[in-house]
N, C-alpha and C positions, 0 to 999 in steps of 0.2 A: 504493500500500500504506500509506504514512504517513497519507494523508488518511482512509483507511478506519478507522483506529484513533484518529483525532483528534490525530495528531502533526504538528508542523511543524518540521522540522530548522532551517530558516532563522530562524523566530521564536525557537526555543529557543537558537540560537546568539547571536542578538541579545540575548536576556535574559541570557545568561552574560557577554557583553561588558559590558553595562550594570552588572551586579553586580560584575564585576572592576574596572571603572573607579571605581565608587563606593567599593569597598573600598580601592583604592590611594589615592584622593583623601582618604579619611577617616583613613588611617594617620598623616598629619601631625598632624591634630587629636588623635588618640588619644595620640600620643607626647608632645604638649604638655600633656596633662591631668595635674594634680596628683592625688594620692590623695585622694578625697573624705572629708571628716570627717563623723562623726555624734556623737551624744550632746552636743549643744551647749547644751542647756538649763542655765542656771546651777544649781550645786549645791554643797552643803557636806558634807564628809566628817565624820560624827559618830561613827563607830565603825569600828574595824578589828580583825580577828582572823584570824591566819594569812593565807590568800589572800583572805578575804572583806572587802568594803567595804560599809558602810551609808551611803547618800547621802540627804540631805535636799534635795529639789528646790525651786527657787525660781521662782515665777511673777511676772508683772508686776503682779498684784493681790494684795491681802491675802487670806489664806485665811479663808473664812467658816465652814468646818466646824470644829466643836469636837473632833471625833474624827479623829486622823490615820489615813491610809490607807497601808498597807505593801504594795508590789508584790513578790510572790514569783514569780520566773521559773524556767524549767527549767534544768537543769544542762548540757544538750547544746548550747545556744547562749548567746550573751551577751544580757544583759537589754536591750541598746541597740536592739533592734528596737522597743521601746516609745518610743524617742526618736530615730528614724532621721534626721529632718530637721525643720526648723522648721515646715513646713506639713504634715507627716505624722508627728505625734507624739502618741501616747496620753497621755504624761506632760504635755505642754503643754496639751492639751485638758482634762485633769482639773484642772490648775492654773487654767486659764481659768474653769472652773466654780466655783472657790473651794475645791477640795479641798486638803488639806494632805498632800502626797505624799512618801513615802519609798520607796526601792527598794534591794534587795539585789543587789550585784554579787558573784557567787560566786567570781570570779577564775579562774585557770588552774592546775589541779592539776599537781603534778610528782611525782617519786618519793617525796617526803616524805609525800604524801597517799594513797599506795597502799592503806592499810588503813582509810581513812575509811569509816564505815558510814552507812546511812540514819539511824540513831539519832544519829550525830554531826551530820549536816546538820540534822535536825529538832529534836532535844531539846537540842542545844548551840548551834550557829550560829544557827538561826532563833529559838530561844527567847531567846538573848542579845540579838538585835536587837529583838525584841518588848519585852524588859525595858528596853532603852535608851530606846525610844520612850515606853513607859509612864511612866518616871521623868521624861523631858524635858517631858512634857505633863501630868503629874499625873493620869493616867487609869488606871482599873482595867482597862479593856479597849480594844483598838484594832480598826480594820477591816482585813481582809485582802483583797487582790485577787490570787488565784492564777491563773497563766497556764500552760496546757499541763501539763507535768509538775509545775510549780510549783503548779498548782491541786490536783493529787493530793496533793502535800506539804501544802498548806494544809488540805485536808480531814482528813488524818491528824493534823496539829498541832491543829486545832480539836477533834477528837474526844478527844485526849489532854489538852488544856489549855483546856477550854471557858470557864473563868473569865477568860481573857485575850483573847478574841475577841468583839467586839460584833456585827459583821455580816460575812458571808463572801460574796465575789463570786468565782465561778470562770469562767474563759474558756477555750474550746476544751480542756477538761479531760477526759482519759480516766478513766473510772470502771469500766466493764465492758470489760476488756481482751480478752474473747473475743467481742465483737460480730461478727456474721457477715461484715460488709464491711470488716473491719480487715485490710488486706493486710500491714501491718508485723507485726501479731501473728501472722498465719499463717506468715510467714517464720521467726519465731524459735522456733516451738514445738519443733522438732527440733534446735535448736542446743545443742551441749554447752557450756553457759555456763561450767562449772567449768574445762574444758580451755582455753577461750578466755582466761579471766582468769588462770589459773595460768600460761599461756604468755606472755601479753602484759603482765601487770601492769596498769598503767593502759591503758585502751582508747584508741587514737589518734583524734584528731579527724578525720583524713583518712579513716579507715575508716567512721566514722559518717556523714560527709558523702556518701561514695559510696553508702552504703546508702539514704540519703534520696533522692539523685538517681536511683537505679535504680527507685524507685517510679513515676517518670514519665520514663523515659529519653529518649523522643523529644522531649518538651516541654522538659525541663530540661537536656539535654545537646546538643541539636541546634537545635531550633526557636528558642529564645530568642537564640542566638548568630547565627543567620541574621537574625533581626529586629534585632539590634544594629546591623547594617550600615546599616539605614535611619535610625539615630540619629547616625551619624558626622558628619553635617553639622548636627546640632542639639545644641549644647553643653549646654544644661540637661538635656535628656532623657538624653544620654549620661552626664552627671555623676550623675544619679539612678540610672541603671542600674549604674554602677560602684560607687556607694555601697552598693547592695543586694548586689552581688557581694562587696564587701569584708566585709560582715556575715556572709554565708553561709559564707565560707571562713575567717573569723576566729573559729574555734570552739575551745573548750577540750577537752583530753583529759578522759576520764572516770575518776574515782577507781575503781580496780579493784573493791574490795570493795562499794562502794555500787552500782556497775553490776551486779555479780553478784546482789545482793539484789533490785534493781529488776526485772531480767529474770526471775529465778526466781519471785519472790513475786507480782509484778504481771502481767507478760506471760504467763508460762507457768502459774503457779498460780492466777491471778485471785483471789487471797486477799482482796482488799479487799472485794468484794461477797459473798464466802462467809463472812465473819466469822472468817477464819483467820489474818489478818495480825497479827504481833507485832513490836514494836520494843522492844528492850532488855527482853524478857520481858513487856511489857505488851500486852494485846490492843487492837486498833484497831477500834472499832465505829462505823460511819457513823450508826447510830441514836443515838449520843451527841451528834451535831451538832444541837443544838436551836435554834441561832441562826437568824435570818432569812438565807436563802440566795438569791442571784441567780445562775442558771446560764446563761451565754451560750455558744451553740454556733454553728458556721458550717455552713451548709447544704451547701457544696461542699468540705468539708474532707477531704483525702485522707490526712492523718496521724492525725487524731482524728475518725472518722466520727460523724455526729450520734447514731447509736444508742449509741456508746460513751460519749458525754457525757450524753445524756438519761436513761440508766439511773439517774442519781443520784436522780431522783424516787422510785424504788422503794425506796431504801435509807436516804435521809437521814431523821433524826428530827425535822426542823423542821416546824412547822405553818405556817410562813410561807415557802413555797418558790415562787420565780418562775422561769419558764423563758423565755428569749428567743432567738429565732433571728436570725442575721445572714446576709444574702444575699451570701455570698462564701466565700473559702477561708481556709486556716489563716494565710496571710500577709496576705491582703487585709483581715482584721479589724483589722490595725494600720495599714496604709499606703494603703488605697484611699480615693478621694474620699468614697465613701459612709461609710466608717468614721469619717472626721473629723467628719461631720455627726451620726452616730448613736450611736457607742459610748460615748464619755465622757459626753455629756449624759444618756443613759439610765441609766448607772451613778449619776451625780449625783442624778438625780430619784429613783431607787429608794432611795438612801441617805438623802436629805433627807426622804422620806416617812416614814422610820422614826427620824428624829432624836428 
């Protein structure tokens, strides 16, 4: 009977024994591991406001770019995915190309930040960082690299402050929040966001992490930990795995009011492309973005599907719009081997062609 359905109890039993032996042998290795570090690129703190820190990143070579590049990351994770480890670092690769790189670390909101709005994040925090960099370099305008939600923020900021942005690069950035293959958007359409925020205040990082994990539960909650057993006797692979795990679960809570606005105005209302978005009473019009724009999307992105990002071409006002696809996923665009070869050099070439 077992042979007729392709089962072999003895073989499966042997596989289970091998798996158990490997797991037990690897526990000693796992217990002896130190918590892996990330964000090791040398940097200088140049500005701090409330929880926010603005860092000037330091490379091994002198910057050749005359226009500084500010990385604007999402609120839902830390910016250090861009500098995960020495050989998998968007920041280091940009520095190696000669870019002069700054980045914003939004920090970890607490109860004092419950009422922060999107206007506070964009027209206060982000704008203050831009001003600091402009003064330091004596430039009228700087370049922005907006990533994921930070790309959406960068689009809004550029539309409101066009005189302060010279070039805009967006990576895995949601623009059309009602793209048909956007599972995350589908999930939140019927969520009572007001009840959620009024009940919780700041939205816990643990809740957000579980939502993202449940987008691919078999892959992210089971399969990857089974595969981890195969790394237990490979110290470098195991260290890299644990470093990624640390970043995933080292997430900040979400300031309640800003979270409310983002879900209602962007995910539920899709106001960015409808021309209905307002921040501090000011309209945000993508047609006002006249700067050269490079929009990089990931073909296998399950968080920001290509259609959600590529929609930018229909609404942006720039006559110099470039779209570039990356053969990978939302995380692979930072840490994959392909990304190290392709992403930073392509950004640098695009910027230098417009210097």
